[in-house]
C-alpha positions, 0 to 999 in steps of 0.5 A, spaced: 500 499 500 501 506 498 503 511 504 506 517 506 503 525 505 503 524 498 498 518 499 492 521 499 488 520 493 487 527 488 484 527 483 487 533 480 493 528 480 494 521 476 493 517 469 490 513 464 493 507 465 491 500 461 488 494 465 490 486 460 487 482 465 488 481 473 490 476 478 487 474 485 491 480 488 488 486 484 490 488 478 494 488 472 496 495 468 501 497 464 504 504 466 510 507 465 512 502 460 512 495 464 506 492 467 505 493 475 500 489 478 495 493 483 493 491 489 485 491 490 484 496 494 489 499 491 484 501 485 478 501 490 482 507 494 486 511 487 481 509 481 475 515 480 473 511 473 473 506 468 472 505 461 470 498 459 471 495 451 467 490 450 469 486 442 464 484 438 462 479 443 455 479 439 458 477 431 458 470 428 465 468 428 466 469 436 459 464 436 456 467 443 452 472 445 452 479 451 448 476 456 447 485 458 441 484 462 447 480 467 452 485 466 447 490 467 445 487 474 453 485 475 454 494 473 449 495 479 452 492 483 458 493 483 461 498 489 
């Protein structure tokens, strides 16, 4: 965990990071040119917004459908 006087969340600081995956410990992001393991606690403390890309899941090539109802239930319960 981050500690010290500069560790408080500050909405005027920060930057975008790409998160291509996660582990039990938390998300794995790409920042400053390398992969970095975050903890779920770090994400909860410092993240103020997120975007997701849903890639053509309803296409014939992917052969699966997006269950929008389940997705909306999940998103409604995200803290």
